[in-house]
BAMARPA-329457 format. One record per residue: residue number from 1; residue in one letter; x, y, z of N, C-alpha, C, O in turn. Coordinates in nm, 4 decimals, padded with zeros to 6 digits. Layout:
// BAMARPA-329457
pt n NUM	res A	nu X	nv Y	nw Z	cau X	cav Y	caw Z	cu X	cv Y	cw Z	ou X	ov Y	ow Z
...
END
This chain:
// BAMARPA-329457
pt n 1	res X	nu 04.8701	nv -02.0954	nw -00.9917	cau 04.9405	cav -01.9708	caw -01.0221	cu 04.8284	cv -01.8656	cw -01.0417	ou 04.7244	ov -01.8895	ow -01.1032
pt n 2	res X	nu 04.8572	nv -01.7536	nw -00.9872	cau 04.7607	cav -01.6397	caw -00.9888	cu 04.7994	cv -01.5558	cw -01.1144	ou 04.9122	ov -01.5077	ow -01.1250
pt n 3	res X	nu 04.6963	nv -01.5382	nw -01.2161	cau 04.7188	cav -01.4512	caw -01.3290	cu 04.7093	cv -01.3070	cw -01.2838	ou 04.7468	ov -01.2191	ow -01.3614
pt n 4	res X	nu 04.6628	nv -01.2767	nw -01.1663	cau 04.6554	cav -01.1373	caw -01.1100	cu 04.7927	cv -01.0705	cw -01.0955	ou 04.8122	ov -00.9504	ow -01.1140
pt n 5	res X	nu 04.8846	nv -01.1593	nw -01.0609	cau 05.0284	cav -01.1128	caw -01.0509	cu 05.0806	cv -01.0511	cw -01.1795	ou 05.1348	ov -00.9406	ow -01.1829
pt n 6	res X	nu 05.0605	nv -01.1317	nw -01.2886	cau 05.1062	cav -01.0874	caw -01.4194	cu 05.0325	cv -00.9610	cw -01.4707	ou 05.0936	ov -00.8757	ow -01.5350
pt n 7	res X	nu 04.9020	nv -00.9497	nw -01.4419	cau 04.8253	cav -00.8370	caw -01.4806	cu 04.8697	cv -00.7135	cw -01.4073	ou 04.8788	ov -00.6048	ow -01.4643
pt n 8	res X	nu 04.8973	nv -00.7319	nw -01.2789	cau 04.9347	cav -00.6251	caw -01.1907	cu 05.0751	cv -00.5703	cw -01.2374	ou 05.0996	ov -00.4496	ow -01.2368
pt n 9	res X	nu 05.1577	nv -00.6575	nw -01.2743	cau 05.3003	cav -00.6144	caw -01.3182	cu 05.2928	cv -00.5559	cw -01.4691	ou 05.3665	ov -00.4639	ow -01.5046
pt n 10	res X	nu 05.2075	nv -00.6105	nw -01.5463	cau 05.2015	cav -00.5697	caw -01.6911	cu 05.1358	cv -00.4285	cw -01.6952	ou 05.1621	ov -00.3536	ow -01.7893
pt n 11	res X	nu 05.0547	nv -00.3918	nw -01.6000	cau 04.9950	cav -00.2565	caw -01.5989	cu 05.1025	cv -00.1498	cw -01.5662	ou 05.0918	ov -00.0343	ow -01.6075
pt n 12	res X	nu 05.2052	nv -00.1919	nw -01.4915	cau 05.2975	cav -00.0795	caw -01.4494	cu 05.3900	cv -00.0438	cw -01.5658	ou 05.4356	ov -00.1291	ow -01.6419
pt n 13	res X	nu 05.4157	nv 00.0907	nw -01.5755	cau 05.4981	cav 00.1435	caw -01.6807	cu 05.6490	cv 00.1187	cw -01.6612	ou 05.6965	ov 00.1137	ow -01.5478
pt n 14	res X	nu 05.7201	nv 00.1042	nw -01.7656	cau 05.8726	cav 00.0945	caw -01.7627	cu 05.9251	cv 00.2261	cw -01.7380	ou 05.8747	ov 00.3217	ow -01.7971
pt n 15	res X	nu 06.0283	nv 00.2438	nw -01.6510	cau 06.0854	cav 00.3690	caw -01.6143	cu 06.2392	cv 00.3597	cw -01.6369	ou 06.2985	ov 00.2520	ow -01.6433
pt n 16	res X	nu 06.2964	nv 00.4760	nw -01.6478	cau 06.4424	cav 00.4772	caw -01.6545	cu 06.4982	cv 00.4256	cw -01.5246	ou 06.4400	ov 00.4412	ow -01.4173
pt n 17	res X	nu 06.6037	nv 00.3687	nw -01.5375	cau 06.6741	cav 00.3068	caw -01.4013	cu 06.7242	cv 00.4256	cw -01.3187	ou 06.8342	ov 00.4781	ow -01.3355
pt n 18	res X	nu 06.6332	nv 00.4632	nw -01.2279	cau 06.6568	cav 00.5720	caw -01.1450	cu 06.5976	cv 00.5429	cw -01.0048	ou 06.4755	ov 00.5320	ow -00.9932
pt n 19	res X	nu 06.6773	nv 00.5303	nw -00.9013	cau 06.6341	cav 00.4882	caw -00.7785	cu 06.5377	cv 00.5897	cw -00.7072	ou 06.4540	ov 00.5520	ow -00.6251
pt n 20	res X	nu 06.5542	nv 00.7162	nw -00.7426	cau 06.4712	cav 00.8171	caw -00.6715	cu 06.3305	cv 00.8036	cw -00.7032	ou 06.2535	ov 00.8685	ow -00.6324
pt n 21	res X	nu 06.2788	nv 00.7277	nw -00.8014	cau 06.1390	cav 00.7050	caw -00.8289	cu 06.0930	cv 00.5897	cw -00.7543	ou 05.9712	ov 00.5719	ow -00.7538
pt n 22	res X	nu 06.1698	nv 00.5035	nw -00.6878	cau 06.1241	cav 00.3886	caw -00.6222	cu 06.1182	cv 00.4055	cw -00.4626	ou 06.1929	ov 00.4829	ow -00.4028
pt n 23	res X	nu 06.0271	nv 00.3298	nw -00.4034	cau 06.0127	cav 00.3405	caw -00.2559	cu 06.1043	cv 00.2456	cw -00.1947	ou 06.1468	ov 00.1513	ow -00.2615
pt n 24	res X	nu 06.1389	nv 00.2627	nw -00.0708	cau 06.2205	cav 00.1650	caw 00.0103	cu 06.1306	cv 00.0709	cw 00.0747	ou 06.1191	ov 00.0673	ow 00.1972
pt n 25	res X	nu 06.0628	nv -00.0096	nw -00.0083	cau 05.9703	cav -00.1027	caw 00.0465	cu 05.9946	cv -00.2391	cw -00.0269	ou 06.0565	ov -00.2388	ow -00.1333
pt n 26	res X	nu 05.9490	nv -00.3516	nw 00.0256	cau 05.9498	cav -00.4861	caw -00.0421	cu 05.8777	cv -00.4887	cw -00.1696	ou 05.7716	ov -00.4276	ow -00.1824
pt n 27	res X	nu 05.9339	nv -00.5609	nw -00.2707	cau 05.8695	cav -00.5828	caw -00.3970	cu 05.9323	cv -00.6585	cw -00.4934	ou 06.0403	ov -00.7096	ow -00.4638
pt n 28	res X	nu 05.8804	nv -00.6775	nw -00.6153	cau 05.9348	cav -00.7423	caw -00.7186	cu 05.9709	cv -00.6406	cw -00.8286	ou 05.8979	ov -00.5442	ow -00.8517
pt n 29	res X	nu 06.0843	nv -00.6640	nw -00.8954	cau 06.1274	cav -00.5694	caw -00.9946	cu 06.1742	cv -00.6526	cw -01.1198	ou 06.2068	ov -00.7710	ow -01.1117
pt n 30	res X	nu 06.1744	nv -00.5794	nw -01.2363	cau 06.2241	cav -00.6341	caw -01.3545	cu 06.3079	cv -00.5266	cw -01.4184	ou 06.2728	ov -00.4087	ow -01.4221
pt n 31	res X	nu 06.4323	nv -00.5779	nw -01.4738	cau 06.5145	cav -00.4912	caw -01.5597	cu 06.5075	cv -00.5243	cw -01.7054	ou 06.5050	ov -00.6421	ow -01.7411
pt n 32	res X	nu 06.5043	nv -00.4247	nw -01.7921	cau 06.5032	cav -00.4529	caw -01.9304	cu 06.5936	cv -00.3586	cw -02.0032	ou 06.6297	ov -00.2521	ow -01.9531
pt n 33	res X	nu 06.6297	nv -00.3994	nw -02.1223	cau 06.7069	cav -00.3117	caw -02.2087	cu 06.6174	cv -00.2690	cw -02.3193	ou 06.5568	ov -00.3521	ow -02.3870
pt n 34	res X	nu 06.6076	nv -00.1358	nw -02.3397	cau 06.5154	cav -00.0788	caw -02.4416	cu 06.5880	cv -00.0623	cw -02.5721	ou 06.6945	ov -00.0011	ow -02.5803
pt n 35	res X	nu 06.5259	nv -00.1198	nw -02.6761	cau 06.5775	cav -00.1055	caw -02.8143	cu 06.4840	cv -00.0125	cw -02.8883	ou 06.3640	ov -00.0390	ow -02.8957
pt n 36	res X	nu 06.5371	nv 00.0982	nw -02.9444	cau 06.4469	cav 00.1972	caw -03.0107	cu 06.3748	cv 00.1299	cw -03.1370	ou 06.4333	ov 00.0549	ow -03.2151
pt n 37	res X	nu 06.2519	nv 00.1632	nw -03.1457	cau 06.1713	cav 00.1015	caw -03.2607	cu 06.1856	cv 00.1891	cw -03.3817	ou 06.2340	ov 00.3017	ow -03.3700
pt n 38	res X	nu 06.1465	nv 00.1432	nw -03.4951	cau 06.1433	cav 00.2074	caw -03.6178	cu 06.0237	cv 00.2834	cw -03.6496	ou 05.9149	ov 00.2260	ow -03.6461
pt n 39	res X	nu 06.0318	nv 00.4022	nw -03.6793	cau 05.9084	cav 00.4940	caw -03.7148	cu 05.8073	cv 00.4832	cw -03.6172	ou 05.8286	ov 00.5275	ow -03.5043
pt n 40	res X	nu 05.6909	nv 00.4256	nw -03.6486	cau 05.5739	cav 00.4314	caw -03.5597	cu 05.5715	cv 00.3054	cw -03.4659	ou 05.4802	ov 00.2957	ow -03.3839
pt n 41	res X	nu 05.6618	nv 00.2150	nw -03.4742	cau 05.6642	cav 00.0978	caw -03.3899	cu 05.7036	cv 00.1344	cw -03.2521	ou 05.7832	ov 00.2260	ow -03.2314
pt n 42	res X	nu 05.6496	nv 00.0651	nw -03.1578	cau 05.6970	cav 00.0904	caw -03.0198	cu 05.8379	cv 00.0402	cw -02.9964	ou 05.8944	ov -00.0397	ow -03.0711
pt n 43	res X	nu 05.8921	nv 00.0950	nw -02.8830	cau 06.0359	cav 00.0356	caw -02.8469	cu 06.0187	cv -00.0964	cw -02.8068	ou 05.9197	ov -00.1321	ow -02.7429
pt n 44	res X	nu 06.1177	nv -00.1791	nw -02.8433	cau 06.1229	cav -00.3085	caw -02.7973	cu 06.2024	cv -00.3264	cw -02.6652	ou 06.3054	ov -00.2604	ow -02.6514
pt n 45	res X	nu 06.1623	nv -00.4103	nw -02.5681	cau 06.2297	cav -00.4308	caw -02.4549	cu 06.2746	cv -00.5673	cw -02.4348	ou 06.1937	ov -00.6596	ow -02.4443
pt n 46	res X	nu 06.4060	nv -00.5895	nw -02.4058	cau 06.4585	cav -00.7196	caw -02.3880	cu 06.4772	cv -00.7388	cw -02.2402	ou 06.5588	ov -00.6761	ow -02.1727
pt n 47	res X	nu 06.3864	nv -00.8402	nw -02.1909	cau 06.3844	cav -00.8668	caw -02.0401	cu 06.5120	cv -00.9276	cw -02.0030	ou 06.5439	ov -01.0382	ow -02.0466
pt n 48	res X	nu 06.5937	nv -00.8534	nw -01.9166	cau 06.7227	cav -00.9056	caw -01.8684	cu 06.7210	cv -00.9753	cw -01.7384	ou 06.7820	ov -01.0815	ow -01.7263
pt n 49	res X	nu 06.6548	nv -00.9226	nw -01.6392	cau 06.6562	cav -00.9783	caw -01.4993	cu 06.5272	cv -00.9465	cw -01.4210	ou 06.4709	ov -00.8373	ow -01.4297
pt n 50	res X	nu 06.4863	nv -01.0424	nw -01.3482	cau 06.3685	cav -01.0279	caw -01.2589	cu 06.4124	cv -01.0778	cw -01.1114	ou 06.4707	ov -01.1846	ow -01.0924
pt n 51	res X	nu 06.3789	nv -00.9917	nw -01.0155	cau 06.4119	cav -01.0414	caw -00.8857	cu 06.3138	cv -00.9703	cw -00.7772	ou 06.2246	ov -00.8900	ow -00.8047
pt n 52	res X	nu 06.3482	nv -01.0152	nw -00.6534	cau 06.2616	cav -00.9639	caw -00.5439	cu 06.3543	cv -00.8995	cw -00.4328	ou 06.4707	ov -00.9375	ow -00.4209
pt n 53	res X	nu 06.3050	nv -00.8097	nw -00.3586	cau 06.3919	cav -00.7468	caw -00.2577	cu 06.3061	cv -00.6996	cw -00.1430	ou 06.1845	ov -00.6877	ow -00.1581
pt n 54	res X	nu 06.3638	nv -00.6733	nw -00.0330	cau 06.3009	cav -00.6049	caw 00.0825	cu 06.3087	cv -00.4606	cw 00.0669	ou 06.2378	ov -00.3913	ow 00.1398
pt n 55	res X	nu 06.3872	nv -00.4048	nw -00.0206	cau 06.4008	cav -00.2570	caw -00.0342	cu 06.4342	cv -00.2299	cw -00.1880	ou 06.5483	ov -00.2445	ow -00.2317
pt n 56	res X	nu 06.3306	nv -00.1911	nw -00.2637	cau 06.3447	cav -00.1698	caw -00.4082	cu 06.4482	cv -00.0577	cw -00.4349	ou 06.5292	ov -00.0719	ow -00.5265
pt n 57	res X	nu 06.4477	nv 00.0527	nw -00.3578	cau 06.5355	cav 00.1583	caw -00.3873	cu 06.6887	cv 00.1110	cw -00.3745	ou 06.7711	ov 00.1352	ow -00.4627
pt n 58	res X	nu 06.7174	nv 00.0451	nw -00.2631	cau 06.8570	cav 00.0005	caw -00.2451	cu 06.8959	cv -00.1020	cw -00.3508	ou 07.0083	ov -00.1006	ow -00.4010
pt n 59	res X	nu 06.8005	nv -00.1929	nw -00.3851	cau 06.8349	cav -00.3022	caw -00.4876	cu 06.8720	cv -00.2446	cw -00.6326	ou 06.9622	ov -00.2878	ow -00.7044
pt n 60	res X	nu 06.7836	nv -00.1371	nw -00.6623	cau 06.8082	cav -00.0814	caw -00.7890	cu 06.9392	cv 00.0045	cw -00.7978	ou 06.9996	ov 00.0197	ow -00.9040
pt n 61	res X	nu 06.9768	nv 00.0569	nw -00.6846	cau 07.1071	cav 00.1214	caw -00.6710	cu 07.2184	cv 00.0283	cw -00.6948	ou 07.3145	ov 00.0589	ow -00.7654
pt n 62	res X	nu 07.2047	nv -00.0923	nw -00.6324	cau 07.3071	cav -00.1929	caw -00.6467	cu 07.3125	cv -00.2343	cw -00.7999	ou 07.4217	ov -00.2586	ow -00.8513
pt n 63	res X	nu 07.2122	nv -00.2410	nw -00.8619	cau 07.2059	cav -00.2729	caw -01.0061	cu 07.2757	cv -00.1590	cw -01.0907	ou 07.3433	ov -00.1877	ow -01.1895
pt n 64	res X	nu 07.2576	nv -00.0316	nw -01.0495	cau 07.3174	cav 00.0837	caw -01.1221	cu 07.4663	cv 00.0721	cw -01.1180	ou 07.5307	ov 00.1146	ow -01.2139
pt n 65	res X	nu 07.5279	nv 00.0174	nw -01.0134	cau 07.6722	cav 00.0099	caw -00.9922	cu 07.7239	cv -00.1111	cw -01.0798	ou 07.8423	ov -00.1114	ow -01.1138
pt n 66	res X	nu 07.6404	nv -00.2130	nw -01.1172	cau 07.6848	cav -00.3246	caw -01.1900	cu 07.7102	cv -00.2790	cw -01.3256	ou 07.6614	ov -00.1754	ow -01.3707
pt n 67	res X	nu 07.7929	nv -00.3632	nw -01.3956	cau 07.8153	cav -00.3337	caw -01.5433	cu 07.7386	cv -00.4451	cw -01.6100	ou 07.7642	ov -00.5639	ow -01.5901
pt n 68	res X	nu 07.6458	nv -00.4024	nw -01.6880	cau 07.5768	cav -00.4939	caw -01.7828	cu 07.6544	cv -00.4928	cw -01.9052	ou 07.6420	ov -00.3991	ow -01.9840
pt n 69	res X	nu 07.7329	nv -00.5886	nw -01.9275	cau 07.8208	cav -00.5995	caw -02.0397	cu 07.7339	cv -00.6052	cw -02.1742	ou 07.6446	ov -00.6886	ow -02.1888
pt n 70	res X	nu 07.7644	nv -00.5179	nw -02.2630	cau 07.6951	cav -00.5225	caw -02.3967	cu 07.5663	cv -00.4454	cw -02.3954	ou 07.5002	ov -00.4362	ow -02.4989
pt n 71	res X	nu 07.5257	nv -00.3871	nw -02.2784	cau 07.4019	cav -00.3064	caw -02.2773	cu 07.4358	cv -00.1628	cw -02.2477	ou 07.5234	ov -00.1327	ow -02.1666
pt n 72	res X	nu 07.3654	nv -00.0755	nw -02.3144	cau 07.3829	cav 00.0659	caw -02.2836	cu 07.3096	cv 00.0993	cw -02.1571	ou 07.1879	ov 00.0829	ow -02.1485
pt n 73	res X	nu 07.3857	nv 00.1479	nw -02.0549	cau 07.3172	cav 00.1740	caw -01.9247	cu 07.2047	cv 00.2740	cw -01.9287	ou 07.1113	ov 00.2679	ow -01.8487
pt n 74	res X	nu 07.2144	nv 00.3710	nw -02.0273	cau 07.1101	cav 00.4710	caw -02.0373	cu 06.9822	cv 00.4107	cw -02.1024	ou 06.8774	ov 00.4752	ow -02.1029
pt n 75	res X	nu 06.9910	nv 00.2930	nw -02.1546	cau 06.8760	cav 00.2306	caw -02.2174	cu 06.8190	cv 00.1281	cw -02.1248	ou 06.7261	ov 00.0582	ow -02.1652
pt n 76	res X	nu 06.8690	nv 00.1120	nw -01.9977	cau 06.8141	cav 00.0254	caw -01.9048	cu 06.6780	cv 00.0737	cw -01.8434	ou 06.6669	ov 00.1920	ow -01.8113
pt n 77	res X	nu 06.5805	nv -00.0087	nw -01.8271	cau 06.4507	cav 00.0281	caw -01.7700	cu 06.4142	cv -00.0618	cw -01.6556	ou 06.4572	ov -00.1771	ow -01.6511
pt n 78	res X	nu 06.3361	nv -00.0122	nw -01.5632	cau 06.3002	cav -00.0800	caw -01.4482	cu 06.1476	cv -00.0773	cw -01.4417	ou 06.0823	ov 00.0203	ow -01.4788
pt n 79	res X	nu 06.0953	nv -00.1866	nw -01.3940	cau 05.9435	cav -00.1961	caw -01.3587	cu 05.9357	cv -00.2704	cw -01.2250	ou 06.0001	ov -00.3726	ow -01.2011
pt n 80	res X	nu 05.8498	nv -00.2094	nw -01.1382	cau 05.8427	cav -00.2750	caw -01.0062	cu 05.6905	cv -00.2715	cw -00.9450	ou 05.6086	ov -00.1845	ow -00.9747
pt n 81	res X	nu 05.6694	nv -00.3657	nw -00.8668	cau 05.5425	cav -00.3730	caw -00.7898	cu 05.5697	cv -00.3994	cw -00.6443	ou 05.6422	ov -00.4917	ow -00.6073
pt n 82	res X	nu 05.5054	nv -00.3101	nw -00.5574	cau 05.5141	cav -00.3376	caw -00.4153	cu 05.4406	cv -00.4703	cw -00.3791	ou 05.3243	ov -00.4896	ow -00.4148
pt n 83	res X	nu 05.5063	nv -00.5535	nw -00.3129	cau 05.4563	cav -00.6814	caw -00.2818	cu 05.5164	cv -00.7358	cw -00.1498	ou 05.6327	ov -00.7762	ow -00.1489
pt n 84	res X	nu 05.4401	nv -00.7378	nw -00.0389	cau 05.5006	cav -00.7838	caw 00.0920	cu 05.5276	cv -00.9357	cw 00.0921	ou 05.6071	ov -00.9813	ow 00.1742
pt n 85	res X	nu 05.4678	nv -01.0124	nw 00.0078	cau 05.4885	cav -01.1541	caw -00.0026	cu 05.5729	cv -01.1754	cw -00.1250	ou 05.5385	ov -01.2599	ow -00.2077
pt n 86	res X	nu 05.6846	nv -01.1014	nw -00.1417	cau 05.7583	cav -01.1065	caw -00.2666	cu 05.8165	cv -01.2402	cw -00.2990	ou 05.8356	ov -01.2698	ow -00.4170
pt n 87	res X	nu 05.8449	nv -01.3201	nw -00.2057	cau 05.9089	cav -01.4555	caw -00.2244	cu 05.8183	cv -01.5458	cw -00.3119	ou 05.8630	ov -01.6050	ow -00.4101
pt n 88	res X	nu 05.6963	nv -01.5533	nw -00.2745	cau 05.6029	cav -01.6276	caw -00.3457	cu 05.5699	cv -01.5744	cw -00.4784	ou 05.5675	ov -01.6438	ow -00.5800
pt n 89	res X	nu 05.5431	nv -01.4414	nw -00.4736	cau 05.4967	cav -01.3792	caw -00.6011	cu 05.5928	cv -01.3706	cw -00.7034	ou 05.5544	ov -01.3712	ow -00.8204
pt n 90	res X	nu 05.7349	nv -01.3612	nw -00.6707	cau 05.8364	cav -01.3550	caw -00.7733	cu 05.8285	cv -01.4846	cw -00.8506	ou 05.8429	ov -01.4789	ow -00.9728
pt n 91	res X	nu 05.8079	nv -01.5961	nw -00.7941	cau 05.8059	cav -01.7172	caw -00.8666	cu 05.6846	cv -01.7168	cw -00.9635	ou 05.6942	ov -01.7510	ow -01.0813
pt n 92	res X	nu 05.5709	nv -01.6758	nw -00.9053	cau 05.4449	cav -01.6719	caw -00.9954	cu 05.4655	cv -01.5751	cw -01.1169	ou 05.4213	ov -01.6082	ow -01.2269
pt n 93	res X	nu 05.5286	nv -01.4616	nw -01.1004	cau 05.5563	cav -01.3666	caw -01.2108	cu 05.6537	cv -01.4378	cw -01.3119	ou 05.6277	ov -01.4469	ow -01.4319
pt n 94	res X	nu 05.7653	nv -01.4863	nw -01.2552	cau 05.8608	cav -01.5461	caw -01.3456	cu 05.8108	cv -01.6685	cw -01.4340	ou 05.8510	ov -01.6904	ow -01.5483
pt n 95	res X	nu 05.7160	nv -01.7465	nw -01.3639	cau 05.6483	cav -01.8561	caw -01.4344	cu 05.5677	cv -01.7976	cw -01.5450	ou 05.5708	ov -01.8469	ow -01.6578
pt n 96	res X	nu 05.4923	nv -01.6885	nw -01.5138	cau 05.4022	cav -01.6293	caw -01.6225	cu 05.4898	cv -01.5806	cw -01.7345	ou 05.4573	ov -01.6039	ow -01.8509
pt n 97	res X	nu 05.6032	nv -01.5116	nw -01.7040	cau 05.6951	cav -01.4708	caw -01.8091	cu 05.7535	cv -01.5868	cw -01.8945	ou 05.7777	ov -01.5767	ow -02.0147
pt n 98	res X	nu 05.7718	nv -01.6889	nw -01.8253	cau 05.8293	cav -01.8097	caw -01.8965	cu 05.7294	cv -01.8664	cw -01.9997	ou 05.7670	ov -01.9058	ow -02.1101
pt n 99	res X	nu 05.5965	nv -01.8690	nw -01.9581	cau 05.4990	cav -01.9235	caw -02.0339	cu 05.4747	cv -01.8209	cw -02.1609	ou 05.4414	ov -01.8673	ow -02.2699
pt n 100	res X	nu 05.4921	nv -01.6855	nw -02.1421	cau 05.4752	cav -01.5954	caw -02.2440	cu 05.6048	cv -01.5962	cw -02.3462	ou 05.6077	ov -01.5313	ow -02.4507
pt n 101	res X	nu 05.7044	nv -01.6751	nw -02.3016	cau 05.8224	cav -01.6721	caw -02.3904	cu 05.9164	cv -01.5608	cw -02.3688	ou 06.0043	ov -01.5323	ow -02.4502
pt n 102	res X	nu 05.8955	nv -01.4945	nw -02.2508	cau 05.9712	cav -01.3760	caw -02.2222	cu 06.0555	cv -01.3847	cw -02.0890	ou 06.0565	ov -01.2918	ow -02.0082
pt n 103	res X	nu 06.1268	nv -01.5031	nw -02.0710	cau 06.2000	cav -01.5315	caw -01.9508	cu 06.3250	cv -01.4448	cw -01.9486	ou 06.3966	ov -01.4296	ow -02.0476
pt n 104	res X	nu 06.3473	nv -01.3888	nw -01.8301	cau 06.4677	cav -01.2954	caw -01.8283	cu 06.5940	cv -01.3609	cw -01.8580	ou 06.6192	ov -01.4686	ow -01.8039
pt n 105	res X	nu 06.6875	nv -01.2989	nw -01.9499	cau 06.8088	cav -01.3568	caw -01.9990	cu 06.9110	cv -01.3919	cw -01.8877	ou 06.9805	ov -01.4931	ow -01.8966
pt n 106	res X	nu 06.9188	nv -01.3089	nw -01.7859	cau 07.0221	cav -01.3229	caw -01.6865	cu 06.9850	cv -01.3957	cw -01.5659	ou 07.0732	ov -01.4184	ow -01.4831
pt n 107	res X	nu 06.8668	nv -01.4346	nw -01.5457	cau 06.8194	cav -01.5206	caw -01.4403	cu 06.8687	cv -01.6611	cw -01.4573	ou 06.8508	ov -01.7169	ow -01.5655
pt n 108	res X	nu 06.9311	nv -01.7244	nw -01.3558	cau 06.9845	cav -01.8527	caw -01.3687	cu 06.8788	cv -01.9609	cw -01.3351	ou 06.8874	ov -02.0731	ow -01.3852
pt n 109	res X	nu 06.7765	nv -01.9260	nw -01.2479	cau 06.6688	cav -02.0119	caw -01.2064	cu 06.5391	cv -01.9370	cw -01.1754	ou 06.5371	ov -01.8144	ow -01.1648
pt n 110	res X	nu 06.4392	nv -02.0083	nw -01.1621	cau 06.3128	cav -01.9421	caw -01.1237	cu 06.3245	cv -01.9255	cw -00.9773	ou 06.3863	ov -02.0095	ow -00.9119
pt n 111	res X	nu 06.2702	nv -01.8246	nw -00.9224	cau 06.2758	cav -01.7775	caw -00.7952	cu 06.2731	cv -01.8922	cw -00.6901	ou 06.2177	ov -02.0001	ow -00.7112
pt n 112	res X	nu 06.3379	nv -01.8595	nw -00.5745	cau 06.3494	cav -01.9631	caw -00.4666	cu 06.2188	cv -01.9844	cw -00.3900	ou 06.2104	ov -02.0698	ow -00.3017
pt n 113	res X	nu 06.1141	nv -01.9028	nw -00.4264	cau 05.9875	cav -01.9246	caw -00.3738	cu 05.8999	cv -02.0311	cw -00.4372	ou 05.7848	ov -02.0550	ow -00.4009
pt n 114	res X	nu 05.9653	nv -02.0940	nw -00.5367	cau 05.8938	cav -02.1883	caw -00.6172	cu 05.8623	cv -02.3116	cw -00.5343	ou 05.9418	ov -02.3463	ow -00.4470
pt n 115	res X	nu 05.7537	nv -02.3778	nw -00.5561	cau 05.7177	cav -02.5033	caw -00.4826	cu 05.8140	cv -02.6125	cw -00.5056	ou 05.8623	ov -02.6341	ow -00.6168
pt n 116	res X	nu 05.8417	nv -02.6811	nw -00.4006	cau 05.9337	cav -02.7872	caw -00.4155	cu 05.8867	cv -02.8994	cw -00.5057	ou 05.7735	ov -02.9450	ow -00.4894
pt n 117	res X	nu 05.9630	nv -02.9444	nw -00.5951	cau 05.9275	cav -03.0587	caw -00.6850	cu 05.9659	cv -03.1813	cw -00.6231	ou 05.9203	ov -03.2863	ow -00.6685
pt n 118	res X	nu 06.0469	nv -03.1826	nw -00.5215	cau 06.0918	cav -03.3076	caw -00.4549	cu 06.0029	cv -03.3460	cw -00.3339	ou 06.0397	ov -03.4307	ow -00.2525
pt n 119	res X	nu 05.8860	nv -03.2815	nw -00.3251	cau 05.7995	cav -03.3181	caw -00.2114	cu 05.7565	cv -03.4660	cw -00.2055	ou 05.7088	ov -03.5196	ow -00.3055
pt n 120	res X	nu 05.7699	nv -03.5207	nw -00.1100	cau 05.7253	cav -03.6674	caw -00.0861	cu 05.8354	cv -03.7707	cw -00.1256	ou 05.8189	ov -03.8905	ow -00.1025
pt n 121	res X	nu 05.9462	nv -03.7231	nw -00.1846	cau 06.0545	cav -03.8082	caw -00.2199	cu 06.1343	cv -03.8436	cw -00.0925	ou 06.1552	ov -03.7620	ow -00.0027
pt n 122	res X	nu 06.1787	nv -03.9764	nw -00.0915	cau 06.2683	cav -04.0112	caw 00.0130	cu 06.4172	cv -03.9795	cw -00.0271	ou 06.4540	ov -03.9934	ow -00.1438
pt n 123	res X	nu 06.4998	nv -03.9378	nw 00.0698	cau 06.6396	cav -03.9069	caw 00.0529	cu 06.7075	cv -04.0357	cw 00.0488	ou 06.6696	ov -04.1280	ow 00.1208
pt n 124	res X	nu 06.8083	nv -04.0474	nw -00.0335	cau 06.8994	cav -04.1607	caw -00.0628	cu 07.0041	cv -04.1432	cw 00.0467	ou 07.0480	ov -04.0318	ow 00.0754
pt n 125	res X	nu 07.0428	nv -04.2540	nw 00.1067	cau 07.1377	cav -04.2491	caw 00.2105	cu 07.2798	cv -04.2687	cw 00.1542	ou 07.3769	ov -04.2676	ow 00.2299
END
């Protein structure tokens, strides 16, 4: 796993969920719910979903139409990285988040670009 993927993603700022700020290019994105901090503390972000897409702008627009039950839509934030090899890199980023204890709440599985764990096993008839 490449730690560069995590560093690249961590450097990006969280933005309001607004498709006009995103390009129509392939990449990896993460959605979070921002919880206001007290006094001098930073705002907390609850990582909701991480995914990959061939068109960041279109995919974020699809998420804007979805209803995130229990989450204030005005408090949703997005972070994205342009990545032509998004299928492989999505898995690396999600694995890094899992190790940090910040796995997205709404993701059902690690990205489908994950290496096969069944490699070399024989299929049962």
